[in-house]
C-alpha positions as CSV (number, residue, x, y, z in Angstrom):
1,X,0.1,-0.1,0.0
2,X,1.3,3.5,-0.9
3,X,4.6,1.6,-1.9
4,X,5.1,0.2,1.4
5,X,4.9,-3.4,2.8
6,X,2.2,-3.9,5.6
7,X,1.2,-7.0,7.5
8,X,-2.5,-7.9,7.4
9,X,-3.4,-6.0,10.5
10,X,-1.8,-2.8,9.5
11,X,-2.8,-3.1,5.9
12,X,-6.4,-3.3,7.0
13,X,-6.0,-0.2,9.2
14,X,-4.3,1.8,6.5
15,X,-7.2,0.9,4.2
16,X,-9.8,1.6,6.8
17,X,-8.8,5.1,7.9
18,X,-8.1,6.0,4.1
19,X,-4.9,7.3,2.8
20,X,-6.3,10.9,2.8
21,X,-6.7,11.0,6.5
22,X,-3.9,8.8,7.5
23,X,-0.7,10.4,6.6
24,X,2.6,8.3,6.5
25,X,4.4,10.8,8.9
26,X,2.0,9.9,11.7
27,X,3.0,7.1,14.0
28,X,1.6,3.9,12.9
29,X,0.0,1.6,15.5
30,X,2.5,-0.5,17.5
31,X,3.1,-3.8,16.1
32,X,1.5,-5.7,19.0
33,X,-1.4,-3.2,19.2
34,X,-4.7,-4.9,18.1
35,X,-6.9,-2.0,19.0
36,X,-7.3,-0.3,15.7
37,X,-7.8,-3.5,13.9
38,X,-10.2,-4.7,16.6
39,X,-12.4,-1.5,16.5
40,X,-12.6,-1.6,12.7
41,X,-13.3,-5.4,12.7
42,X,-16.0,-5.3,15.2
43,X,-17.4,-2.1,13.5
44,X,-17.6,-3.8,10.2
45,X,-19.5,-6.7,11.9
46,X,-22.0,-4.3,13.8
47,X,-22.4,-1.8,11.0
48,X,-25.5,-3.4,9.2
49,X,-27.6,-3.6,12.3
50,X,-26.4,0.0,13.5
51,X,-27.3,1.5,10.1
52,X,-30.6,-0.4,9.9
53,X,-31.6,0.8,13.3
54,X,-30.5,4.5,12.7
55,X,-32.3,4.6,9.4
56,X,-35.5,3.4,11.0
57,X,-35.4,6.4,13.5
58,X,-35.3,8.8,10.7
59,X,-38.7,10.6,10.2
60,X,-40.0,11.0,6.8
61,X,-40.4,14.4,5.6
62,X,-37.5,15.7,7.5
63,X,-33.8,16.1,6.6
64,X,-32.7,13.4,9.0
65,X,-29.6,11.5,7.7
66,X,-27.5,8.8,8.7
67,X,-23.6,9.0,8.4
68,X,-20.8,6.4,8.8
69,X,-17.3,7.6,9.9
70,X,-14.3,5.8,9.2
71,X,-11.9,4.3,11.8
72,X,-10.0,7.2,13.6
73,X,-7.6,7.5,16.5
74,X,-8.6,9.6,19.2
75,X,-5.9,11.4,21.5
76,X,-7.4,12.2,24.9
77,X,-6.8,16.0,25.5
78,X,-6.0,15.2,29.3
79,X,-3.3,12.7,28.3
80,X,-3.8,8.9,28.6
81,X,-3.9,6.1,26.1
82,X,-5.2,6.5,22.5
83,X,-8.6,5.2,21.5
84,X,-9.5,3.9,18.2
85,X,-13.2,4.2,17.1
86,X,-15.8,3.6,14.4
87,X,-18.8,5.8,14.6
88,X,-22.4,6.1,13.0
89,X,-24.8,8.9,13.6
90,X,-28.1,10.5,12.8
91,X,-27.9,14.2,12.1
92,X,-29.9,17.0,10.6
93,X,-29.5,20.6,9.9
94,X,-29.1,21.5,13.6
95,X,-26.4,18.9,14.3
96,X,-25.9,15.3,15.6
97,X,-29.0,13.8,17.1
98,X,-27.3,10.7,18.3
99,X,-24.2,8.7,17.6
100,X,-23.2,5.0,18.1
101,X,-19.6,4.3,18.6
102,X,-17.3,1.1,18.6
103,X,-14.2,1.9,20.7
104,X,-11.1,0.0,21.6
105,X,-8.7,1.7,24.0
106,X,-5.3,0.8,23.8
107,X,-4.8,0.6,27.5
108,X,-7.7,-1.9,27.8
109,X,-6.7,-4.2,24.8
110,X,-8.4,-6.4,23.8
111,X,-11.5,-5.1,25.3
112,X,-14.2,-3.4,23.2
113,X,-16.8,-0.8,24.1
114,X,-20.1,0.1,22.4
115,X,-21.2,3.5,23.2
116,X,-24.2,5.4,22.5
117,X,-23.4,9.2,23.0
118,X,-21.3,9.0,26.0
119,X,-22.9,6.0,27.7
120,X,-21.2,2.5,27.4
121,X,-23.9,0.0,26.7
122,X,-21.7,-2.8,26.0
123,X,-18.3,-3.9,26.9
124,X,-16.5,-7.3,26.4
125,X,-13.4,-9.2,25.2
126,X,-14.2,-10.8,22.0
127,X,-14.5,-14.7,22.8
128,X,-12.1,-15.8,20.0
129,X,-9.4,-13.6,21.6
130,X,-10.3,-14.7,25.2
131,X,-9.9,-18.2,23.9
132,X,-6.4,-17.6,22.7
133,X,-5.4,-16.0,26.0
134,X,-6.6,-19.1,27.7
135,X,-4.6,-21.4,25.5
136,X,-7.8,-23.0,24.1
137,X,-8.0,-24.3,20.6
138,X,-10.0,-22.5,18.0
139,X,-13.5,-23.6,17.2
140,X,-14.7,-25.2,13.9
141,X,-15.7,-22.6,11.6
142,X,-19.5,-23.1,12.0
143,X,-19.1,-22.9,15.9
144,X,-16.7,-19.9,15.5
145,X,-19.2,-18.2,13.3
146,X,-22.0,-18.8,15.7
147,X,-20.0,-17.6,18.8
148,X,-19.0,-14.4,16.9
149,X,-22.6,-13.6,16.3
150,X,-23.6,-14.1,19.9
151,X,-20.7,-11.8,20.7
152,X,-22.0,-9.1,18.5
153,X,-25.7,-9.6,19.6
154,X,-24.7,-9.3,23.2
155,X,-22.6,-6.2,22.5
156,X,-25.6,-4.7,20.7
157,X,-28.2,-5.8,23.0
158,X,-28.7,-2.6,25.2
159,X,-28.0,-0.2,22.4
160,X,-31.3,0.0,20.7
161,X,-33.2,1.2,24.0
162,X,-30.4,3.8,24.6
163,X,-30.5,5.0,21.1
164,X,-34.1,5.7,21.2
165,X,-33.8,7.3,24.7
166,X,-31.2,9.7,23.3
167,X,-33.0,10.5,20.2
168,X,-36.2,11.2,22.0
169,X,-34.2,13.5,24.5
170,X,-32.3,15.2,21.6
171,X,-35.5,16.0,19.7
172,X,-37.6,17.1,22.8
173,X,-34.7,19.5,23.8
174,X,-35.0,21.4,20.6
175,X,-38.7,22.6,21.3
176,X,-40.0,22.8,18.0
177,X,-41.9,20.5,15.7
178,X,-39.5,20.6,12.8
179,X,-37.2,18.2,14.4
């Protein structure tokens, strides 16, 4: 990519953040850092259900829109470890109504968070990674796919109710019917 050789993990990250946003002069993720690829991978898996749910909350006849943002690195202003996230949002002409984020904090690798606004609604270590840490063998393809789907469903489970709550709060705070 861009005339440089990358391992699979870093090639995925370079492609996910886009060549325009990710400059080669910036520090690449550490070789043993799985946080960016984990946030992107889990984000890819959750994206269809997130987008479907967000679009279902957009009201006909309004200018509600849904947006997906690519993987990005977040540098906390007060210091601390970097976080990598993928975000989806509903917005209109007045701004963001609600956002959903998959986040992986480098200091808590390999834990993944799912946030609605600033509220963490799901938090877990993916079972395929936990199994490796425990020295257990990989599952057969079918069992692995089922386990991954259970993980994604579990991470997503509390999100819809929180999304609805935050959308209702956002819309009622405006105080006019146009929203």
